N, C-alpha and C positions, 0 to 999 in steps of 0.2 A: 504494500500500500504506500501511496505518497500522501503525506499529511500536509494540510494547508492551515496556517494560523489565521486567526480572524483578521489581522492586519493585511496579510497577503491576499486573502479572499476579497477584502474590501477594495484593494488596489486593482485586482484582476477585474472585478465588477466595474470599476470606474473606467478602466482602459477599454473594456468591451463596449460599454455604453458610449464612450467617446467615438469609437469606430462604427457605431450603429449595428453591432452584433448582438443578437439576443442571448440572454443567459441560458435559455433552454437548449440552444444548439451549440453555441460557441464556448471556447475555453482557452486556457493557456497550454500550449504544447511545450513540454520540457523534454530534453534529451541530452545525450552525451556524444561528443565528437572527439576524434583523435586530435591531439595538438595541445598547445598551451605549455607553460613552463614546467608543469608537473606530469604531462603525458595525456591527460583527458581534460576536455573543456565542457562546461555546462552550456547548453544552448536552450533558448526559449523564444517563442513568438506567439502572438495571438493567432487563433485559427477559428474558422467559422463552423467546423464540424470535425468529429472524430473520423479517423480512417478505419478501414475494415478490421485490421489486426490490432489496433490500439487497445491498450488498457486504459479505462476511463475511471477517474476517481472524483468524487464530489464531497467536499467538506466545507462547512461554513458558507454555503451558497455559491461556491466557485468550483468549476470543473477543470481537471487537469487531464491532458492527453499524453500518453507515453507509448512510444513504439516498443515492441518486445525486446529488442536488443538493448536499448537504453535502460529498460526496466531492470535488467540484470545488475546494473550499477546503481540504480536509484531506489531499489526496494527499501522501504522503511525510512526514506529521507523525509525531512520536514522542510517545507518551503515557507520562509518568513519574509517580511518586508520591513526594512529599517529606514528610518529617517532621523538623521542627527546632523550635527555640524560638519562632520567629516565625510559622510557618504549618505546616499539615498539609493535604494534599489532592493531587488530581491536577493535573499541570502539562502543558500542551501546548507542545511545541517544534515550531513550524510554520514551515517555510522560506518559505511563501507569504505570511506576515504581513509587510506592509511597515512596520507600526507597531502597537504594542500599548499598552494602558493600564498604569498602575502596578500594578494588582492582577493583571494577566495573564489576566483573564477575557474581555476583548474585544480585537478587533484590526481592522486595515484591510488588505484584500488588494489 
């Protein structure tokens, strides 16, 4: 499962509304790609609907779409949203990450 905090869910809902995508169909697509300073990089973008093989998770009123390969690296991850003086954006809390870079956008599993 991919968990979504209330703050992350609220931000996903705001972004979908801004783009005119309904909450019933749309969601945030999260995934993993090769690259980054630690080997794997998190990827995310808004999507209007799930794909056929996606795993779909809904928590706190927001939907997350994950392809099967990325799910192997993201299972039990919590997606949060932070806003403070130093940074603003989504944050992955991934228990499968053995090591991550300073910016938090790449990791080693």
